Biopython code that builds the backbone (N, CA, C, O; Angstrom):
import numpy as np
from Bio.PDB.StructureBuilder import StructureBuilder

atoms = [
    (1, "UNK", "N", (239.165, 208.823, 108.934)),
    (1, "UNK", "CA", (238.328, 208.904, 109.397)),
    (1, "UNK", "C", (237.605, 207.655, 110.765)),
    (1, "UNK", "O", (237.963, 206.482, 110.875)),
    (2, "UNK", "N", (236.785, 208.207, 111.451)),
    (2, "UNK", "CA", (237.010, 207.111, 112.384)),
    (2, "UNK", "C", (235.922, 206.168, 112.011)),
    (2, "UNK", "O", (235.429, 206.009, 110.894)),
    (3, "UNK", "N", (235.516, 205.338, 113.552)),
    (3, "UNK", "CA", (234.257, 204.882, 113.098)),
    (3, "UNK", "C", (233.067, 205.181, 113.720)),
    (3, "UNK", "O", (232.165, 204.361, 113.890)),
    (4, "UNK", "N", (233.047, 206.002, 113.967)),
    (4, "UNK", "CA", (232.178, 207.020, 114.434)),
    (4, "UNK", "C", (231.463, 208.385, 113.557)),
    (4, "UNK", "O", (230.455, 209.081, 113.681)),
    (5, "UNK", "N", (232.838, 208.281, 112.448)),
    (5, "UNK", "CA", (232.664, 208.664, 111.276)),
    (5, "UNK", "C", (231.811, 208.245, 110.609)),
    (5, "UNK", "O", (230.855, 208.982, 110.366)),
    (6, "UNK", "N", (231.856, 206.935, 110.087)),
    (6, "UNK", "CA", (230.790, 205.927, 109.181)),
    (6, "UNK", "C", (230.131, 205.681, 109.964)),
    (6, "UNK", "O", (229.224, 205.246, 109.254)),
    (7, "UNK", "N", (229.580, 205.520, 111.458)),
    (7, "UNK", "CA", (228.900, 205.302, 112.120)),
    (7, "UNK", "C", (227.609, 206.432, 111.652)),
    (7, "UNK", "O", (226.472, 206.051, 111.372)),
    (8, "UNK", "N", (228.188, 208.310, 111.635)),
    (8, "UNK", "CA", (227.223, 209.149, 110.973)),
    (8, "UNK", "C", (226.910, 209.102, 110.131)),
    (8, "UNK", "O", (225.796, 209.585, 109.924)),
    (9, "UNK", "N", (227.560, 208.564, 109.159)),
    (9, "UNK", "CA", (227.395, 208.416, 107.883)),
    (9, "UNK", "C", (226.074, 207.277, 107.175)),
    (9, "UNK", "O", (225.365, 207.468, 106.186)),
    (10, "UNK", "N", (226.107, 206.240, 108.001)),
    (10, "UNK", "CA", (225.221, 204.715, 107.986)),
    (10, "UNK", "C", (223.812, 205.400, 108.540)),
    (10, "UNK", "O", (222.691, 205.207, 108.068)),
    (11, "UNK", "N", (224.217, 206.388, 109.847)),
    (11, "UNK", "CA", (222.681, 206.816, 110.154)),
    (11, "UNK", "C", (222.185, 207.999, 109.289)),
    (11, "UNK", "O", (220.963, 207.921, 109.161)),
    (12, "UNK", "N", (222.759, 209.158, 108.600)),
    (12, "UNK", "CA", (222.785, 210.241, 108.002)),
    (12, "UNK", "C", (221.558, 209.123, 106.349)),
    (12, "UNK", "O", (220.416, 209.095, 105.892)),
    (13, "UNK", "N", (222.762, 208.544, 106.179)),
    (13, "UNK", "CA", (221.206, 207.453, 104.703)),
    (13, "UNK", "C", (220.183, 207.050, 105.134)),
    (13, "UNK", "O", (219.046, 207.140, 104.671)),
    (14, "UNK", "N", (220.852, 206.206, 106.787)),
    (14, "UNK", "CA", (218.757, 204.951, 107.123)),
    (14, "UNK", "C", (218.206, 206.862, 107.273)),
    (14, "UNK", "O", (217.190, 206.906, 106.580)),
    (15, "UNK", "N", (218.395, 207.925, 107.700)),
    (15, "UNK", "CA", (217.881, 208.646, 107.990)),
    (15, "UNK", "C", (217.132, 209.031, 106.772)),
    (15, "UNK", "O", (215.954, 208.676, 106.819)),
    (16, "UNK", "N", (217.500, 209.687, 105.645)),
    (16, "UNK", "CA", (217.384, 209.912, 104.379)),
    (16, "UNK", "C", (215.908, 209.013, 103.191)),
    (16, "UNK", "O", (214.989, 209.314, 102.429)),
    (17, "UNK", "N", (216.935, 207.246, 104.079)),
    (17, "UNK", "CA", (215.802, 206.289, 103.097)),
    (17, "UNK", "C", (214.066, 206.243, 103.809)),
    (17, "UNK", "O", (213.043, 205.672, 103.432)),
    (18, "UNK", "N", (214.292, 206.900, 104.670)),
    (18, "UNK", "CA", (213.005, 206.667, 105.754)),
    (18, "UNK", "C", (212.316, 207.923, 105.770)),
    (18, "UNK", "O", (211.113, 208.055, 105.993)),
    (19, "UNK", "N", (213.036, 208.732, 105.554)),
    (19, "UNK", "CA", (212.072, 210.345, 105.333)),
    (19, "UNK", "C", (212.020, 210.111, 103.535)),
    (19, "UNK", "O", (211.938, 211.189, 102.947)),
    (20, "UNK", "N", (212.049, 209.091, 102.771)),
    (20, "UNK", "CA", (211.856, 209.471, 101.154)),
    (20, "UNK", "C", (210.690, 208.118, 101.578)),
    (20, "UNK", "O", (209.551, 208.316, 101.154)),
    (21, "UNK", "N", (210.840, 207.195, 102.128)),
    (21, "UNK", "CA", (210.026, 206.163, 102.686)),
    (21, "UNK", "C", (208.645, 206.570, 103.355)),
    (21, "UNK", "O", (207.636, 205.984, 102.961)),
    (22, "UNK", "N", (208.538, 207.548, 104.350)),
    (22, "UNK", "CA", (207.579, 208.731, 104.916)),
    (22, "UNK", "C", (206.770, 209.001, 103.240)),
    (22, "UNK", "O", (205.783, 208.589, 102.631)),
    (23, "UNK", "N", (207.700, 209.772, 103.068)),
    (23, "UNK", "CA", (207.278, 210.497, 101.992)),
    (23, "UNK", "C", (206.239, 209.839, 101.059)),
    (23, "UNK", "O", (205.040, 210.043, 100.872)),
    (24, "UNK", "N", (207.450, 208.674, 100.362)),
    (24, "UNK", "CA", (205.887, 207.668, 99.609)),
    (24, "UNK", "C", (204.541, 207.185, 100.155)),
    (24, "UNK", "O", (203.578, 207.070, 99.397)),
    (25, "UNK", "N", (204.465, 206.914, 101.393)),
    (25, "UNK", "CA", (204.168, 206.394, 102.142)),
    (25, "UNK", "C", (202.460, 207.356, 102.049)),
    (25, "UNK", "O", (201.297, 207.070, 101.766)),
    (26, "UNK", "N", (203.284, 208.671, 102.510)),
    (26, "UNK", "CA", (201.925, 209.831, 102.552)),
    (26, "UNK", "C", (201.200, 210.074, 101.176)),
    (26, "UNK", "O", (199.983, 210.175, 101.025)),
    (27, "UNK", "N", (202.259, 210.155, 100.106)),
    (27, "UNK", "CA", (201.680, 210.674, 98.834)),
    (27, "UNK", "C", (200.641, 209.476, 98.067)),
    (27, "UNK", "O", (199.964, 209.604, 97.047)),
    (28, "UNK", "N", (200.801, 208.279, 98.977)),
    (28, "UNK", "CA", (200.055, 207.602, 98.443)),
    (28, "UNK", "C", (198.546, 207.150, 99.086)),
    (28, "UNK", "O", (197.566, 206.567, 98.624)),
    (29, "UNK", "N", (198.877, 207.707, 100.337)),
    (29, "UNK", "CA", (197.800, 207.673, 101.219)),
    (29, "UNK", "C", (196.316, 207.828, 101.093)),
    (29, "UNK", "O", (195.396, 207.276, 101.698)),
    (30, "UNK", "N", (196.332, 208.706, 100.168)),
    (30, "UNK", "CA", (195.108, 208.928, 99.884)),
    (30, "UNK", "C", (193.923, 208.228, 98.916)),
    (30, "UNK", "O", (192.708, 208.120, 99.079)),
    (31, "UNK", "N", (194.911, 207.762, 97.730)),
    (31, "UNK", "CA", (194.584, 207.485, 97.121)),
    (31, "UNK", "C", (193.854, 205.879, 97.511)),
    (31, "UNK", "O", (192.770, 205.325, 97.330)),
    (32, "UNK", "N", (195.323, 205.519, 98.217)),
    (32, "UNK", "CA", (194.429, 203.721, 98.824)),
    (32, "UNK", "C", (193.101, 203.519, 99.627)),
    (32, "UNK", "O", (192.202, 202.678, 99.618)),
    (33, "UNK", "N", (193.447, 204.956, 100.504)),
    (33, "UNK", "CA", (192.482, 204.997, 101.161)),
    (33, "UNK", "C", (190.579, 205.245, 100.508)),
    (33, "UNK", "O", (189.459, 204.937, 100.917)),
    (34, "UNK", "N", (191.218, 206.031, 99.205)),
    (34, "UNK", "CA", (189.348, 205.891, 98.480)),
    (34, "UNK", "C", (189.161, 204.594, 97.713)),
    (34, "UNK", "O", (188.100, 204.046, 97.417)),
    (35, "UNK", "N", (190.686, 204.129, 97.391)),
    (35, "UNK", "CA", (189.892, 202.581, 96.352)),
    (35, "UNK", "C", (189.557, 201.851, 97.615)),
    (35, "UNK", "O", (188.441, 201.370, 97.413)),
    (36, "UNK", "N", (189.986, 201.504, 98.892)),
    (36, "UNK", "CA", (189.939, 200.597, 99.446)),
    (36, "UNK", "C", (188.001, 201.070, 100.079)),
    (36, "UNK", "O", (187.290, 200.350, 100.780)),
    (37, "UNK", "N", (187.652, 202.431, 99.525)),
    (37, "UNK", "CA", (186.447, 202.655, 100.368)),
    (37, "UNK", "C", (185.429, 202.535, 99.354)),
    (37, "UNK", "O", (184.226, 202.580, 99.610)),
    (38, "UNK", "N", (186.034, 202.346, 97.924)),
    (38, "UNK", "CA", (185.540, 201.684, 96.632)),
    (38, "UNK", "C", (184.587, 203.681, 95.946)),
    (38, "UNK", "O", (183.463, 203.914, 95.501)),
    (39, "UNK", "N", (185.728, 204.550, 96.209)),
    (39, "UNK", "CA", (185.336, 205.603, 96.163)),
    (39, "UNK", "C", (185.140, 205.800, 94.096)),
    (39, "UNK", "O", (186.171, 205.389, 93.563)),
    (40, "UNK", "N", (184.251, 206.227, 93.215)),
    (40, "UNK", "CA", (184.081, 206.074, 92.290)),
    (40, "UNK", "C", (185.206, 207.211, 91.477)),
    (40, "UNK", "O", (185.428, 207.140, 90.269)),
    (41, "UNK", "N", (185.937, 208.393, 92.528)),
    (41, "UNK", "CA", (186.770, 208.785, 91.670)),
    (41, "UNK", "C", (188.058, 208.570, 92.622)),
    (41, "UNK", "O", (188.740, 209.496, 93.062)),
    (42, "UNK", "N", (188.251, 207.376, 92.835)),
    (42, "UNK", "CA", (189.715, 207.122, 93.544)),
    (42, "UNK", "C", (191.014, 207.517, 93.006)),
    (42, "UNK", "O", (192.010, 207.749, 93.692)),
    (43, "UNK", "N", (190.911, 207.602, 91.250)),
    (43, "UNK", "CA", (191.847, 208.056, 90.628)),
    (43, "UNK", "C", (192.453, 209.185, 90.804)),
    (43, "UNK", "O", (193.599, 209.397, 91.199)),
    (44, "UNK", "N", (191.311, 210.180, 90.371)),
    (44, "UNK", "CA", (191.466, 211.427, 90.729)),
    (44, "UNK", "C", (192.377, 211.671, 92.528)),
    (44, "UNK", "O", (193.395, 212.332, 92.734)),
    (45, "UNK", "N", (191.622, 210.947, 93.462)),
    (45, "UNK", "CA", (192.377, 211.634, 94.319)),
    (45, "UNK", "C", (193.802, 210.497, 94.992)),
    (45, "UNK", "O", (194.149, 210.330, 96.161)),
    (46, "UNK", "N", (194.207, 210.052, 94.065)),
    (46, "UNK", "CA", (195.261, 209.368, 93.913)),
    (46, "UNK", "C", (196.404, 210.942, 93.581)),
    (46, "UNK", "O", (197.330, 211.441, 94.221)),
    (47, "UNK", "N", (195.771, 211.269, 92.360)),
    (47, "UNK", "CA", (196.777, 212.215, 91.466)),
    (47, "UNK", "C", (197.190, 213.098, 92.602)),
    (47, "UNK", "O", (198.385, 213.305, 92.807)),
    (48, "UNK", "N", (195.903, 213.827, 93.629)),
    (48, "UNK", "CA", (195.842, 214.909, 94.203)),
    (48, "UNK", "C", (196.660, 214.610, 95.534)),
    (48, "UNK", "O", (197.201, 215.526, 96.155)),
    (49, "UNK", "N", (196.722, 213.339, 95.924)),
    (49, "UNK", "CA", (198.018, 212.670, 96.902)),
    (49, "UNK", "C", (199.089, 213.042, 96.197)),
    (49, "UNK", "O", (199.963, 213.787, 96.643)),
    (50, "UNK", "N", (199.083, 212.656, 95.313)),
    (50, "UNK", "CA", (200.943, 212.791, 94.748)),
    (50, "UNK", "C", (200.936, 214.544, 94.553)),
    (50, "UNK", "O", (201.834, 215.269, 94.983)),
    (51, "UNK", "N", (200.275, 214.805, 94.149)),
    (51, "UNK", "CA", (200.206, 216.915, 94.107)),
    (51, "UNK", "C", (200.239, 216.950, 95.363)),
    (51, "UNK", "O", (201.092, 217.777, 95.681)),
    (52, "UNK", "N", (199.683, 216.414, 96.412)),
    (52, "UNK", "CA", (199.975, 217.122, 97.411)),
    (52, "UNK", "C", (201.851, 216.990, 98.017)),
    (52, "UNK", "O", (202.714, 217.787, 98.384)),
    (53, "UNK", "N", (201.787, 216.141, 97.908)),
    (53, "UNK", "CA", (203.189, 215.465, 98.189)),
    (53, "UNK", "C", (204.269, 216.037, 97.136)),
    (53, "UNK", "O", (205.281, 215.401, 97.429)),
    (54, "UNK", "N", (204.553, 216.781, 96.212)),
    (54, "UNK", "CA", (205.285, 217.440, 95.232)),
    (54, "UNK", "C", (204.856, 219.203, 95.530)),
    (54, "UNK", "O", (205.749, 219.929, 95.091)),
    (55, "UNK", "N", (203.677, 219.995, 96.181)),
    (55, "UNK", "CA", (203.454, 221.108, 96.436)),
    (55, "UNK", "C", (203.790, 221.289, 98.286)),
    (55, "UNK", "O", (203.378, 222.244, 98.944)),
    (56, "UNK", "N", (204.570, 220.198, 98.820)),
    (56, "UNK", "CA", (205.073, 220.223, 99.801)),
    (56, "UNK", "C", (203.552, 220.734, 100.872)),
    (56, "UNK", "O", (203.379, 221.849, 101.363)),
    (57, "UNK", "N", (202.673, 219.585, 100.988)),
    (57, "UNK", "CA", (201.324, 219.418, 101.299)),
    (57, "UNK", "C", (199.724, 220.821, 101.125)),
    (57, "UNK", "O", (198.970, 221.373, 101.926)),
    (58, "UNK", "N", (199.818, 220.830, 100.412)),
    (58, "UNK", "CA", (198.971, 221.972, 99.856)),
    (58, "UNK", "C", (197.669, 221.299, 99.924)),
    (58, "UNK", "O", (196.774, 221.324, 100.769)),
    (59, "UNK", "N", (197.833, 220.570, 98.582)),
    (59, "UNK", "CA", (196.949, 219.083, 98.368)),
    (59, "UNK", "C", (196.658, 217.968, 98.939)),
    (59, "UNK", "O", (195.820, 217.104, 98.680)),
    (60, "UNK", "N", (197.747, 218.119, 100.067)),
    (60, "UNK", "CA", (197.104, 216.600, 100.393)),
    (60, "UNK", "C", (196.292, 216.546, 101.838)),
    (60, "UNK", "O", (196.099, 215.446, 102.354)),
    (61, "UNK", "N", (195.804, 217.801, 102.503)),
    (61, "UNK", "CA", (194.376, 217.673, 103.042)),
    (61, "UNK", "C", (193.358, 217.543, 101.953)),
    (61, "UNK", "O", (192.600, 216.597, 102.171)),
    (62, "UNK", "N", (193.130, 218.125, 100.969)),
    (62, "UNK", "CA", (192.030, 217.901, 100.537)),
    (62, "UNK", "C", (191.976, 217.082, 100.389)),
    (62, "UNK", "O", (191.025, 216.434, 100.827)),
    (63, "UNK", "N", (193.147, 216.417, 99.527)),
    (63, "UNK", "CA", (192.639, 214.781, 99.298)),
    (63, "UNK", "C", (192.337, 213.811, 100.084)),
    (63, "UNK", "O", (191.516, 212.944, 99.787)),
    (64, "UNK", "N", (193.051, 213.867, 101.304)),
    (64, "UNK", "CA", (192.452, 212.870, 102.422)),
    (64, "UNK", "C", (191.317, 213.026, 103.161)),
    (64, "UNK", "O", (191.025, 212.315, 104.123)),
    (65, "UNK", "N", (190.390, 214.321, 102.561)),
    (65, "UNK", "CA", (189.185, 214.490, 103.220)),
    (65, "UNK", "C", (188.105, 214.117, 102.118)),
    (65, "UNK", "O", (186.923, 213.930, 102.405)),
    (66, "UNK", "N", (188.609, 214.027, 100.845)),
    (66, "UNK", "CA", (187.958, 213.722, 99.585)),
    (66, "UNK", "C", (187.825, 212.329, 99.513)),
    (66, "UNK", "O", (186.771, 211.811, 99.145)),
    (67, "UNK", "N", (189.366, 211.323, 100.018)),
    (67, "UNK", "CA", (188.980, 210.647, 100.308)),
    (67, "UNK", "C", (187.759, 209.682, 101.169)),
    (67, "UNK", "O", (187.294, 208.550, 101.031)),
    (68, "UNK", "N", (187.594, 210.585, 101.912)),
    (68, "UNK", "CA", (186.658, 210.190, 102.828)),
    (68, "UNK", "C", (185.246, 210.212, 102.967)),
    (68, "UNK", "O", (184.571, 209.540, 103.746)),
    (69, "UNK", "N", (184.764, 211.274, 101.914)),
    (69, "UNK", "CA", (183.411, 211.928, 101.477)),
    (69, "UNK", "C", (182.917, 211.285, 100.406)),
    (69, "UNK", "O", (183.774, 210.777, 99.683)),
    (70, "UNK", "N", (181.660, 211.134, 100.046)),
    (70, "UNK", "CA", (180.825, 210.036, 99.314)),
    (70, "UNK", "C", (180.422, 211.523, 98.523)),
    (70, "UNK", "O", (180.137, 212.586, 99.075)),
    (71, "UNK", "N", (180.500, 211.220, 96.984)),
    (71, "UNK", "CA", (179.371, 212.220, 95.918)),
    (71, "UNK", "C", (178.146, 211.938, 96.246)),
    (71, "UNK", "O", (177.611, 210.896, 96.624)),
    (72, "UNK", "N", (177.535, 213.636, 95.939)),
    (72, "UNK", "CA", (175.963, 213.381, 96.089)),
    (72, "UNK", "C", (175.756, 212.379, 95.100)),
    (72, "UNK", "O", (176.488, 212.117, 94.145)),
    (73, "UNK", "N", (174.692, 211.852, 95.428)),
    (73, "UNK", "CA", (173.744, 210.965, 94.335)),
    (73, "UNK", "C", (174.258, 209.707, 94.446)),
    (73, "UNK", "O", (173.537, 208.735, 94.219)),
    (74, "UNK", "N", (175.495, 209.575, 94.790)),
    (74, "UNK", "CA", (176.205, 207.819, 94.373)),
    (74, "UNK", "C", (175.347, 206.933, 94.633)),
    (74, "UNK", "O", (175.493, 205.941, 93.919)),
    (75, "UNK", "N", (174.224, 206.847, 95.602)),
    (75, "UNK", "CA", (173.504, 206.033, 95.736)),
    (75, "UNK", "C", (172.140, 205.982, 94.850)),
    (75, "UNK", "O", (171.761, 204.891, 94.424)),
    (76, "UNK", "N", (171.342, 207.270, 94.552)),
    (76, "UNK", "CA", (170.574, 206.875, 93.259)),
    (76, "UNK", "C", (171.520, 207.006, 91.816)),
    (76, "UNK", "O", (170.876, 207.093, 90.771)),
    (77, "UNK", "N", (172.835, 207.020, 91.739)),
    (77, "UNK", "CA", (173.100, 205.998, 90.236)),
    (77, "UNK", "C", (173.126, 204.574, 90.777)),
    (77, "UNK", "O", (172.560, 203.857, 89.951)),
    (78, "UNK", "N", (173.434, 204.062, 91.537)),
    (78, "UNK", "CA", (173.813, 202.780, 91.862)),
    (78, "UNK", "C", (172.235, 202.164, 91.629)),
    (78, "UNK", "O", (172.064, 201.052, 91.129)),
    (79, "UNK", "N", (170.936, 203.177, 92.127)),
    (79, "UNK", "CA", (170.114, 202.189, 92.191)),
    (79, "UNK", "C", (169.355, 202.825, 90.392)),
    (79, "UNK", "O", (168.301, 202.423, 89.899)),
    (80, "UNK", "N", (170.017, 203.547, 89.971)),
    (80, "UNK", "CA", (169.862, 204.100, 88.292)),
    (80, "UNK", "C", (170.447, 202.455, 87.498)),
    (80, "UNK", "O", (169.793, 201.676, 86.805)),
    (81, "UNK", "N", (171.440, 202.399, 87.804)),
    (81, "UNK", "CA", (172.540, 201.247, 87.128)),
    (81, "UNK", "C", (172.027, 199.814, 87.042)),
    (81, "UNK", "O", (172.327, 199.031, 86.141)),
    (82, "UNK", "N", (171.049, 199.493, 88.297)),
    (82, "UNK", "CA", (170.088, 198.264, 88.529)),
    (82, "UNK", "C", (168.882, 197.952, 87.854)),
    (82, "UNK", "O", (168.280, 196.924, 87.543)),
    (83, "UNK", "N", (168.690, 199.456, 87.699)),
    (83, "UNK", "CA", (167.058, 199.293, 86.678)),
    (83, "UNK", "C", (167.747, 199.392, 85.594)),
    (83, "UNK", "O", (167.837, 198.194, 85.329)),
    (84, "UNK", "N", (168.373, 199.991, 84.661)),
    (84, "UNK", "CA", (168.907, 199.694, 83.350)),
    (84, "UNK", "C", (169.339, 198.760, 83.291)),
    (84, "UNK", "O", (168.976, 198.287, 82.213)),
    (85, "UNK", "N", (170.409, 197.585, 84.165)),
    (85, "UNK", "CA", (170.487, 196.327, 84.013)),
    (85, "UNK", "C", (169.368, 195.488, 83.854)),
    (85, "UNK", "O", (169.189, 194.731, 82.900)),
    (86, "UNK", "N", (168.376, 195.696, 85.134)),
    (86, "UNK", "CA", (166.413, 194.947, 84.766)),
    (86, "UNK", "C", (165.754, 195.270, 83.499)),
    (86, "UNK", "O", (164.984, 194.603, 82.808)),
    (87, "UNK", "N", (166.170, 196.291, 83.372)),
    (87, "UNK", "CA", (165.577, 196.651, 81.957)),
    (87, "UNK", "C", (166.306, 195.936, 80.583)),
    (87, "UNK", "O", (165.800, 195.100, 79.833)),
    (88, "UNK", "N", (167.606, 196.523, 80.513)),
    (88, "UNK", "CA", (167.929, 195.330, 79.518)),
    (88, "UNK", "C", (167.856, 193.848, 79.596)),
    (88, "UNK", "O", (168.177, 193.152, 78.633)),
    (89, "UNK", "N", (167.475, 193.392, 80.632)),
    (89, "UNK", "CA", (167.092, 191.384, 80.511)),
    (89, "UNK", "C", (165.573, 191.834, 80.232)),
    (89, "UNK", "O", (165.099, 191.177, 79.305)),
    (90, "UNK", "N", (164.772, 192.677, 80.720)),
    (90, "UNK", "CA", (163.696, 192.302, 80.217)),
    (90, "UNK", "C", (163.549, 192.543, 78.556)),
    (90, "UNK", "O", (162.984, 191.871, 77.693)),
    (91, "UNK", "N", (164.160, 193.555, 78.506)),
    (91, "UNK", "CA", (164.119, 194.235, 76.958)),
    (91, "UNK", "C", (164.844, 192.246, 75.484)),
    (91, "UNK", "O", (164.331, 191.611, 74.563)),
    (92, "UNK", "N", (166.018, 192.216, 76.167)),
    (92, "UNK", "CA", (166.696, 190.629, 75.938)),
    (92, "UNK", "C", (165.660, 189.525, 76.249)),
    (92, "UNK", "O", (165.891, 188.649, 75.416)),
    (93, "UNK", "N", (164.625, 189.127, 77.040)),
    (93, "UNK", "CA", (163.648, 188.524, 77.255)),
    (93, "UNK", "C", (162.322, 188.448, 75.914)),
    (93, "UNK", "O", (161.899, 187.555, 75.180)),
    (94, "UNK", "N", (162.095, 189.507, 76.061)),
    (94, "UNK", "CA", (161.106, 189.639, 75.064)),
    (94, "UNK", "C", (161.715, 189.955, 73.564)),
    (94, "UNK", "O", (160.987, 190.216, 72.606)),
    (95, "UNK", "N", (163.159, 189.895, 73.497)),
    (95, "UNK", "CA", (162.958, 190.167, 71.782)),
    (95, "UNK", "C", (163.792, 188.243, 72.035)),
    (95, "UNK", "O", (164.718, 188.155, 71.229)),
    (96, "UNK", "N", (163.686, 187.254, 72.657)),
    (96, "UNK", "CA", (163.975, 186.161, 72.159)),
    (96, "UNK", "C", (162.557, 185.177, 72.022)),
    (96, "UNK", "O", (162.612, 183.955, 71.886)),
    (97, "UNK", "N", (161.203, 186.022, 72.092)),
    (97, "UNK", "CA", (159.722, 185.914, 72.456)),
    (97, "UNK", "C", (159.586, 184.768, 74.326)),
    (97, "UNK", "O", (159.034, 183.702, 74.597)),
    (98, "UNK", "N", (160.403, 185.756, 75.139)),
    (98, "UNK", "CA", (160.282, 185.079, 76.615)),
    (98, "UNK", "C", (158.963, 185.823, 77.323)),
    (98, "UNK", "O", (158.294, 186.587, 76.627)),
    (99, "UNK", "N", (158.728, 185.670, 78.225)),
    (99, "UNK", "CA", (157.761, 186.270, 78.849)),
    (99, "UNK", "C", (157.952, 188.206, 79.117)),
    (99, "UNK", "O", (158.935, 188.789, 78.658)),
    (100, "UNK", "N", (157.068, 188.807, 79.752)),
    (100, "UNK", "CA", (158.015, 190.529, 79.785)),
    (100, "UNK", "C", (158.138, 190.431, 80.932)),
    (100, "UNK", "O", (159.130, 191.035, 81.342)),
    (101, "UNK", "N", (157.319, 189.708, 82.010)),
    (101, "UNK", "CA", (157.396, 190.293, 83.526)),
    (101, "UNK", "C", (158.210, 189.417, 84.701)),
    (101, "UNK", "O", (158.279, 189.845, 85.854)),
]
sb = StructureBuilder()
sb.init_structure("model")
sb.init_model(0)
sb.init_chain("A")
sb.init_seg("    ")
for serial, (resi, resn, name, xyz) in enumerate(atoms, 1):
    if name == "N":
        sb.init_residue(resn, " ", resi, " ")
    sb.init_atom(name, np.array(xyz, "f"), 0.0, 1.0, " ", f" {name:<3s}", serial, name[0])
structure = sb.get_structure()
């Protein structure tokens, strides 16, 4: 074997490693985007991203679009959670004998 044969094998191994690293990066990308944006379904998007990798890109565009969308009613849900927290505080105050306003 000559030096060029060794060089060829090194380049081939590097290309395989870069390909695997790129695939892992792409598989994790939708889940990372969803988690960074605070998406309530980030775990499901993460799974869809990895399924996209396993299915040769079938679910990947769906997961990527899903990561950028906001579920309908999420603002209303946040408002309702704040209202419930406020009502719990008022109930706790009332039970302790405090004021009700």
